N, C-alpha and C positions, 0 to 999 in steps of 0.2 A: 218346373213351372216358370212361365215368363210373365213379367209385368209389362204391360204395354200402355204408354201414354195415351189417354183418351180425350182429355179436355183440359181447360185452364182453370177448372174448379179447384179450390185449394182447401185443405184442412190443416189444422195445427196439431202437432203432437208433441208430447213432452218426453224427452229422453234424458233422464237425469235432470240436470238443470238447464239444458239447452232446448229452446223452442225453435223448431224449424218448420217450414212450409213444404208440403209434399203434394204433388199433383195427384188427383184421383186417376185411377188407371183401370183398364180392363185386365182381368185375371184370366190367363189362358191355360187351360188344361189339355188333356189328351183328346177328349171328345166334346168338351163344352167350353164356353167363354162366359165369364161373369162380366157383363158390360154395365157401366154406370147407368142408372135409371134415368130416362128422359121422359118428357111429357107425352111423347108418342106411345109410351108403354102403358099409359093409363087404361087404354081399352082392354088390355090383357087382364089386369087385376080386377077391373070391373066385371069382366065376363067370368073370371074364376070365382068371384064372390057369389055368383048365382048358383054354384054347385053346393047343394045342401049338405052332402056328405063331407065335402072338403071343409066347409064352415064348421061342421061338428067336430072334425078331427083337429082343427086349429083353434077352436074356441071362439070363432067369430059368431055373431048372433044374427046378422041380416045382410042382404046384398048391399053393395056400395052404390050409391046414386052417382050421377054425373057430377053434381055439385060437390059431393063428399070426396070423390076421387080428385077433383081439382084442388080442393082444400088440402088433401093429403099431399099433393105435389108442392103446394105453396109452403106447407110446413116442412117438407123434406128439404126444400131449398134454403129455408131459414135455419134449420137445426144443425148446429156445428157438431153435435154429438151423435150423429147418425150418418152412415154411409150405406147407400142402397144400390143394388144391382138387379138386373134381369139375367136369368140363366138362358143362354142361347146355344143351341146345338151348332157345332162347327159345320156339320153336314146339313145343308139346306137352310141354315141360318134361322131356324124356327125358335121362337121364344117359348120356353116350356115352364118357366117358374120365376120366382124372385128370391133374393137372399140379401142379408144385410147385417151390419153391426149397428146396434142402437144402445142408448143410455151409456155411451162411452164416458167413463170418468177417468181422465188421464192422470190426475194426481195419485190415484190408487192403482193405476194401470189395469183397470177392470172394464169389461164390456159385456153386454148381452149380444146374442146373435139369433138369427132366424133363417130357416130354409123352408120354402114351400114349392113343391112341384105342382103347378096348377093344371097342367095338361095330363089327363088320365092316361092317354096313350104312352106317356113317358114314365108312368109309375113302374116300379119294380125292375128297372133297367140299370140301376147303379148310378144314375145321374145325380141323385141327391147326395150320395156319399162323395162323389167326385167334387161336387159344389162345396160341400162342407169342408173337405180337405183343402181346397183352394182358399176358402175364406179363413180357416184356422191358420194356414200358413201365412196369409196376409196379416192377420191379427197379431200373431206371435213373432214372426220373423221380420216383418216390415214395419209394423206400427209399434212394436215393442210392448204389447200388453203382457200381463202376467197371468190373468185369469179371464176366462170366457165362460159365460153361463147361458143356460137355456131353460125355458119353462115348458112343460109338457102337460097336456090334459091327461089325467090319471088313467082313463079307460083306453087311451091310445097305446096299446101294448106294442104295436109295431114301431112306433116312434121311440118308446122307451128302450127297446132292443137296439134300434138304429143308433141312438146316441151313446148307449153303452158300448157298442162295437167300435165307436170312434175314440173311446177312452174317457168319456164323461162318467162322473160318479154322482150318485144320488146324494143330495145335501139335506133335503127335508121335504115335508109335505104341507101344503096349504089345504087344510081340511075344508071340504065342501066349497071350494073356491069357484067352481063352474056349475051353471044350471042349464041343462039341456034335456029336451024330451021329458019334462016334468020330473027330472031327477037331478040331485046334486052329485057332483064328482070332485074328487080331490085334484089339486094341481101339484105336480111334482117338479121340484127345482133340482137341476143338475148343473155341474160345472166341470171344467178341465183346467188344470194349471199348466204353465209352460213346460215344467219338467215332465209332467204326465203326457203332454202332447209329444214331446221329443221321444219318450219311451214308446208311444204308440206308433210313431213313424219308424223307429228302429225295428219294432216287432213286425211291421207290415212289409219290411224289405227282406 
């Protein structure tokens, strides 16, 4: 995997006792690129939010308005504890989803992550797994995190299998944390540690 300089946006990360500045980069894989999110990408997430099935699977409750999308971008620019990307196909340069690290807490070397493939035509083609591996590599090998976590809606069995296949382990259950279609559903918390990540990479080769 290559890291390619993309902009002069900077984040601070803590490695031991040394604080240094690192440029945000595009993460380049075999078939996809994770490109830092820009304002022109708001139209994609706004359109994806109109997909009722996708909202259900990701725990979103309503489509995003233009004003809400612009506020999301303003918050994204201000938030030092979040790094956001769009998932772009190398062939054709089509934007198919979004991915990011959020709630980064550097003193504990811990972060959450998310992957959403918004384009239905790109579902079940392995792009999500490639994006996840790129982002995990970036989190563990480049930013120096020790723990990466994810939250999954309990009825989303495909997502639970997906994260398990990447080496994530179930940590706990938030009972009746989601309400959709007049029913409550659990939230499932999962995580992967840096040693587990390295084991998953070794097993994949």
